[in-house]
C-alpha positions in Angstrom: 1.2 9.5 21.8 1.2 10.4 18.0 -1.3 7.8 17.3 -3.6 9.1 19.8 -4.1 12.3 17.4 -4.8 10.0 14.3 -7.6 10.8 12.1 -8.6 7.3 12.1 -11.0 6.5 15.1 -9.9 3.0 15.4 -5.9 3.9 15.5 -7.0 6.7 17.9 -8.9 4.2 20.3 -6.2 1.6 20.3 -3.6 4.2 21.1 -5.6 5.5 24.0 -6.0 1.9 25.1 -2.5 1.5 25.0 -1.5 4.6 26.8 -3.9 3.9 29.4 -2.2 0.6 30.2 1.2 2.5 30.4 -0.1 5.3 32.6 -1.5 2.7 34.9 1.7 0.8 34.9 3.9 3.9 35.5 1.6 5.6 38.1 3.0 3.2 40.7 6.6 3.6 39.8 6.4 7.4 39.0 8.6 6.9 35.9 6.8 9.6 34.0 8.7 12.9 33.6 7.0 16.3 34.0 7.7 16.8 30.1 5.7 13.6 29.4 2.9 14.6 31.7 2.7 17.8 30.1 2.6 16.0 26.6 -0.3 14.0 27.7 -2.1 16.7 29.1 -1.9 18.6 25.9 -2.8 15.4 23.9 -5.9 14.7 26.1 -7.1 18.6 26.0 -6.9 18.5 22.5 -9.1 15.3 22.3 -11.6 16.7 24.6 -11.8 19.9 22.6 -12.3 17.6 19.3 -15.0 15.7 21.2 -16.7 18.7 22.4 -17.0 19.9 18.9 -18.7 16.7 17.6 -22.3 16.4 16.5 -24.5 14.1 18.7 -24.3 11.3 16.1 -20.5 11.5 16.0 -20.6 11.5 19.9 -22.2 8.2 19.8 -19.9 6.7 17.4 -16.9 7.7 19.7 -18.3 6.3 22.9 -15.2 4.2 23.8 -13.0 6.9 23.0 -14.7 9.3 25.3 -14.4 6.8 28.2 -10.8 6.2 27.4 -10.0 9.7 27.4 -11.7 10.2 30.8 -9.9 7.3 32.4 -6.5 8.4 31.1 -7.1 12.0 32.4 -8.1 10.4 35.8 -5.4 8.1 35.8 -2.8 10.7 35.1 -4.1 13.7 36.9 -6.1 12.3 39.7 -9.2 14.3 38.9 -12.1 13.9 36.5 -11.8 15.2 33.0 -13.9 18.2 31.7 -15.8 15.7 29.5 -17.8 15.0 32.9 -18.6 18.5 33.8 -19.4 19.3 29.9 -21.9 16.1 30.1 -20.2 14.5 27.3 -18.8 11.3 29.1 -22.3 9.5 29.2 -24.8 10.6 26.9 -28.5 10.2 27.5 -29.8 6.8 26.7 -26.2 5.2 26.6 -26.6 3.9 30.2 -29.7 2.1 29.0 -29.6 -1.8 28.8 -29.5 -3.0 25.2 -32.7 -3.7 23.4 -34.3 -7.3 24.0 -33.8 -9.2 20.7 -35.9 -12.2 20.5 
C-alpha cells in the first residue's frame, strides 16, 4: 500500500495494479481485515483527492491510474468511486477511437 502513494506515477500505477489483483483474490475468501479495509479506503480517498486537484493536462497523463483507483474502489467497497460522480473517470475525448495513422 505504501507504494501506491509514491510520487512516481509509474510506481503508483504498478502498486495500484498489484493491489487490484490482491483485492480480487481476497474478495472471494474474505481475508481482508477491517483495519486493512480502512487503510485501503484512506489510501484510495487520498488518491481521489490528489486526482481531483490535477490540471486537465495531468489528468490525461494519469488515465490508467484513474481507472485503477475506480476499479479498486468498486472491488473493495462494492460501489462506484467518487471519480465517477466528479466526472474524472473518463474525460471528454478519451473514449474516442485513436486517430487513423496511414
